[in-house]
N, C-alpha and C positions, 0 to 999 in steps of 0.2 A: 504493500500500500504506500510505499515511499516514492514511487515513481508513476503515479496515476496520470493517464493521458486520455484524450478523447477516445482512443482506440481500445483501451483496456479497462476503463472504469466500470463498464457493465459486468465484466467478468469478476472484478473485485467485489462488487455488491452481491452478486450471486454467491460467491464463495463465502461471504459473511453470513449467509443464511444456510450454509451447508449442514450445520449442526442442529437444525430445527428437527425436533422429534415428532412433530405433528405433520403427517404426510399431506393432508389437505391444505393446511396453512402454508406449508412449504411450496406446494404447487401454485397456490394463488399468488404468493409473494414473488415467486420466480417469473410467472407470466406477467404480473403487473410491472415488475422492473423491466423486463424485456420490451414490453409494448410501450411503456412510458419513455424509455430511452430511445426506442425507435421513433416515437413521436417527436422527441426533442431533436433528434438528428435530422428528421425530415423538415420540421418547421424552422429550426434554428432561432428560437425566440431570443430577444435581447433581454438583459436583466430587468429593464423597465417593463417589458411585456410580461415576463414571468411574475414580477411583483403585482402587476395589474390582475393577473389570474388568481393570485393568492388573495388579493383584496376582494375579488369577486366571490370567492368561496367563503371568506370570512363574513362578508355581508349576507351571503345566503344563510349561513348559520345563525346570524343575528335575527333573521326573519322567522325563525322556528320557535314555536311555543306549543302549548297543549291544544291549541285550536288550528294551528297552521304549520305545515311542514314544507318549507321552501325547497329543501333538498329533494323531496319526492316530486315536487313540481318541476324541478330541473331535470330529474330523471325522466319524468313523463315527456317533457318537451323535446328531449334529445332522443326519444325513441328507445331508451334503455329499459324503461319499465315494461313496455309491450314486448320487447325481445326476451327479457327474463321470464315474463309470463308465458310466452310461446314455448320457450325451452322447458319450462317446468310443468306445462299443461298440454302435453301431447295426448290428444284424446282419440278414442276409438271412433270409427265412422258412425255418425248418427248422434253422438253425444253433443250437448250444448257447448258451444265454443266459449272460451273465457275472454275476459277483457281486463282493463286496468282497474285496480281498486280505487285509485284517486287519492288525493291528500285530505279529503273531508269525511272519511268514514270515522264514526265514533261508535265503539262497542257500547252495549248496554241499553239499546232501544227497548222500550216496553213490549211485551208480548200482547198482541191484540186479537180479538175474536174474528172469525171469518166475516167477510163483508164490511169490515171496519172502515171508517173514514180516517185517513192519515192526517187530515187537517189542511192547513193552508188557507189563505184568505183571498188570493187573487187567481184569476184564470178559470177557464171552464173545467168542470168536473170530468174525470175520466174513470170509468169502471174497468179495472184490470182483472182478468180472469184467465184460468187455464188449468193445466194439470202438471204434476211432477211424476215422471215415470222413468223406468230404466230403458236401456237400449233394446230390450226385447218387448217393450210395450207394457210391462207390468206396472200398474199404478202404485205409487209409493205413499202409503198412508203415514201421517205424522211427520212428513218431511217439513223442514223448517226453512222459511224464506225470510231473510233479513233484508229489508227494503229501505232505501233512502234516496232522496233527490233534492234538487234545489227548488226554490220558489220561482214564480213567474218573473221575479226581478233578478234572477240569477244568483241568489244567495242561499247557502245552506244555513241550517238553523243556528249553528255556532258562529256564523258570520253576521247574523241579523239580530241586533239588540232588541228589536220589536217582536221577534218570534219566540214562542214558548220552547222550552227544551224538547228536542226530538220532534219538532214539527216536521211533517212530511216524512216521517220515519216510522218504522214498526217492524215487529217480528210476528209472523203468522205461520200456522201449521195447516197442512193439507188434511182433508177429511178422509174417510175410509176408501174413497175412490180416487184419492190423490189430487182432488180438486182444491183450488184456492180462489179467493176473490177479495178485492179491497177497492176502495175508492180513493182517488187522489186528485191532484190538479194537473192540468195539461202542462208537461214540462216545456221549457223554453230553452233555446240556445243561449249561451251566456259566455262572457269573457272570464278566463281564468285570471287570478290576481295579477295585476300589472304594475303594482306600486313598489315592487322589489327588484332585486337584481335580475331575476328571470324575465320579468316584463321588459326591463331595459335591453336585455340581450335580444329578445324577439324583435323589438323595434329596430335595433341596429342592423339586424339581418333581413329586415323587410318581411317578417312573418306576422300574420294576424294572431290574436290570442283566443279565438273563439272555439268553443266546443258545440257540436250539434246537440239538440234536445235529447235527453235520455233519462232513464230511471235505472238506478243501481240495484243489483241483487247479489246476495250470497245464498246459494241454495244447497242444503245439505240433508242427508238422511243416513241413518245407521247402516254401516257396512257398504257405503257408497262414497266415491270421491267427490267432495264438495266442488262447486264451481263458483268463482267470482266473475260476474259478468255485468253487462249493461244491455238494455233494450233502447234502440234509437228510433225516432219517429220518421217514417217515410216522408220524403219531400223536403227535408231540412236543407238549407243552403250550404251547411258546413259538413255534410256527410263525407265529401271527398277531400276535405282539408282540415280535419280535426286536429287541433293544436297538440293533442297528446297521442295521436295515432291509434285510437282505441276502437275505431269502427270496423266491423266485419259484416259482410253481406248477410250472413245468416241471422244477425242480430237486429236487422232493420225491419220494423213492423209497421203496418198501416194503422192509423187512427180512423175508426169508422164512426160517423155520426150516429148517436143513439138517443134520440129524443131531445127535449129542450128543458132549460131551467124555467122557473116561474116567470122570469123576466123575458123569456123568449130566446135567450142565448143558447147555442147548441151544447149538448153533452156528447161525450165520446166514449167509445169502447175499444179496448186493446186486448187482444187474445194471444196467448203464447203458451206453448208447452215446453217445460224444461226437461231435459233428458240427462240422467246421471248414469255413469258407468260404475260397475262394481269396484270397490276399493281394492287397490293393489299395492304391492311393495314399491317404495320409491325406486326409480331407475338409478342404477349405479352411476356414480360420478365418473367423468372422464379422468384418466390419469395421463401424465406426460407420455407414457409409452403407447397409449392408445391413440394419440393424436400426432405422434411423431416428435422429433426434436424441436425444442422451442427456440433455439438460437437463431434460425433464419428470420424470425420476426424482426431482428435488428435491421435487416436489409429490405424492408417493405418497399422503400423507394429511395433513390439517390437523394442526398441532401439538396434542399431547395434554397436558392439565394434570397427568395422573396421574404419580406418581413411582414408580420402582422401589423395592422394599424394600431398605434398606441392608444390605450384606453385611458384617457385623461380623467374620466369620471370614475375610474376604478371598477 
């Protein structure tokens, strides 16, 4: 380590971890070092640019609290969350596809009776109904649906000081035939938070911050693999440009008019069946031997002379 150079520093860092006794931790650190060093060799950041990146991550951490997780938002907008989700939720054909959890899920929503109204004060009512079954068509009695969504103004209950706790949230169980139903408000497309570093980054790269209208679900049943997913309303203008890359064609559903309110405004109906696959052992993790040697990652691309724009704002 007394004669470190651009050419050998990566080997020195890898050697420093050689004594790690935790195989998975060692694998993760080795891959992280190799790809991080490859990134630095490709981009060749200046010290000022590297410091700007550190400031960005520091500010991202400062935006995290019990009601908001800016790092999850960053992961979402970079497509990392949906990629991790896809890797960890490879489903059998016919099973409901997963999607991102999002940064606004809060555990502990009250369990509500079938047909319950989840609340909300704005927007048309929507009756949501369907079944939970397995891939063979068997209805799953007693399956649990954990449901949450934003209001018509685009705010989740923990963001809106005027909303009661767990507004537009609830947990419901299916009946003996696997059926469920509840009433909610029509979801609206909304902007993810843009008052923090993630919002500033989106503006700088010319991306919009909007998500298409959706309702979140976690659906689970004994001896079946749970699914974290979302249902998106057909026709939304942001279905093809979701800021967090969560849309899948199988999760887009139509809203059908279903009568009117007392004041004449339309009500809607949404129908969807969730399909779970039997629980199975977690897939084995890849090891360095199963994916080949890691060292070539250093040479992803030749070093580039171009410099990143300096982030004066941090």
